[in-house]
C-alpha positions as CSV (number, residue, x, y, z in Angstrom):
1,X,-128.5,40.8,168.0
2,X,-128.7,37.2,169.5
3,X,-126.1,35.6,167.3
4,X,-124.0,38.4,168.3
5,X,-124.6,37.7,171.8
6,X,-123.6,34.3,171.8
7,X,-120.4,35.1,170.0
8,X,-119.6,37.6,172.6
9,X,-120.2,34.9,174.8
10,X,-117.9,32.6,172.8
11,X,-115.0,35.1,172.5
12,X,-115.3,35.8,176.4
13,X,-115.3,32.4,177.3
14,X,-112.3,31.5,174.8
15,X,-110.3,34.4,176.3
16,X,-110.9,32.8,180.4
17,X,-109.7,29.6,179.3
18,X,-106.7,30.9,177.8
19,X,-105.8,32.8,180.9
20,X,-106.8,29.7,183.0
21,X,-104.1,27.8,180.6
22,X,-101.2,30.5,181.0
23,X,-101.9,30.7,184.8
24,X,-101.8,27.2,185.1
25,X,-98.5,26.9,183.3
26,X,-97.0,29.2,185.7
27,X,-98.2,27.5,189.0
28,X,-97.3,24.0,187.9
29,X,-94.3,25.3,186.9
30,X,-93.9,26.6,190.6
31,X,-95.8,24.0,192.5
32,X,-95.9,20.1,189.9
33,X,-92.5,19.9,187.6
34,X,-90.8,18.6,190.5
35,X,-92.3,16.2,190.9
36,X,-94.8,16.0,187.5
37,X,-92.6,17.1,185.1
38,X,-92.6,20.4,182.9
39,X,-95.1,19.5,180.4
40,X,-96.9,16.8,182.8
41,X,-95.0,13.8,181.8
42,X,-93.3,12.9,185.6
43,X,-89.7,13.0,186.3
44,X,-90.3,10.4,188.9
45,X,-91.1,6.8,188.7
46,X,-93.8,6.9,191.8
47,X,-95.6,10.2,190.2
48,X,-97.6,9.6,187.7
49,X,-98.4,11.8,184.2
50,X,-101.3,15.0,184.3
51,X,-100.7,15.5,180.6
52,X,-103.8,14.9,178.7
53,X,-105.8,14.0,182.1
54,X,-109.3,15.1,182.1
55,X,-110.5,18.2,183.8
56,X,-113.1,17.3,186.1
57,X,-111.0,14.1,187.0
58,X,-107.7,16.5,187.7
59,X,-110.2,19.5,189.8
60,X,-111.8,16.5,191.9
61,X,-108.3,14.9,192.8
62,X,-106.8,18.3,193.6
63,X,-109.5,19.3,195.8
64,X,-109.7,15.8,197.7
65,X,-105.8,16.1,198.2
66,X,-107.3,19.8,199.6
67,X,-110.1,18.1,201.9
68,X,-107.8,15.2,202.8
69,X,-110.6,13.1,201.3
70,X,-107.6,11.4,199.6
71,X,-104.0,10.9,201.4
72,X,-100.8,11.1,200.3
73,X,-98.2,12.6,202.2
74,X,-96.6,15.1,199.4
75,X,-100.3,15.9,197.6
76,X,-102.1,17.0,201.2
77,X,-99.5,19.5,201.8
78,X,-99.0,21.1,198.4
79,X,-103.0,21.0,197.6
80,X,-103.9,22.9,201.0
81,X,-102.0,26.1,199.8
82,X,-104.1,25.6,196.4
83,X,-108.0,28.3,196.2
84,X,-110.3,27.1,194.0
85,X,-109.2,29.2,191.3
86,X,-106.0,27.8,191.2
87,X,-107.2,24.3,191.0
88,X,-109.3,25.3,188.2
89,X,-106.6,26.8,186.2
90,X,-103.7,24.4,186.7
91,X,-106.9,21.5,185.6
92,X,-107.0,23.5,182.6
93,X,-103.7,23.6,181.9
94,X,-103.3,19.9,182.1
95,X,-106.1,19.0,180.8
96,X,-105.0,21.5,177.3
97,X,-101.8,19.6,176.9
98,X,-102.4,17.0,173.5
99,X,-100.6,13.6,173.9
100,X,-100.3,11.2,171.8
101,X,-101.1,7.7,171.9
102,X,-98.2,4.8,170.3
103,X,-99.9,1.4,170.3
104,X,-97.0,-1.0,170.6
């Protein structure tokens, strides 16, 4: 019975993660892709790549932009509109993107 509970909890968590990834992609396509690229690889030279970044880093930085703790003229305006849930979704999406590093 205890194992069934943990399996159910795991499945529920995985479903929630999949929902956050999907919703994060939708939000990223609408709000982030112009500067950070569709798959998180920046299309502008002064915008960072977001693909493969750590969840905690992304959510913390978006929260800091939203509060004004971190300053950037564009990001402060965009992040101010984000809810906690949307920040979680965006961080989940970008952290879920797998990148490959090739050493020179």
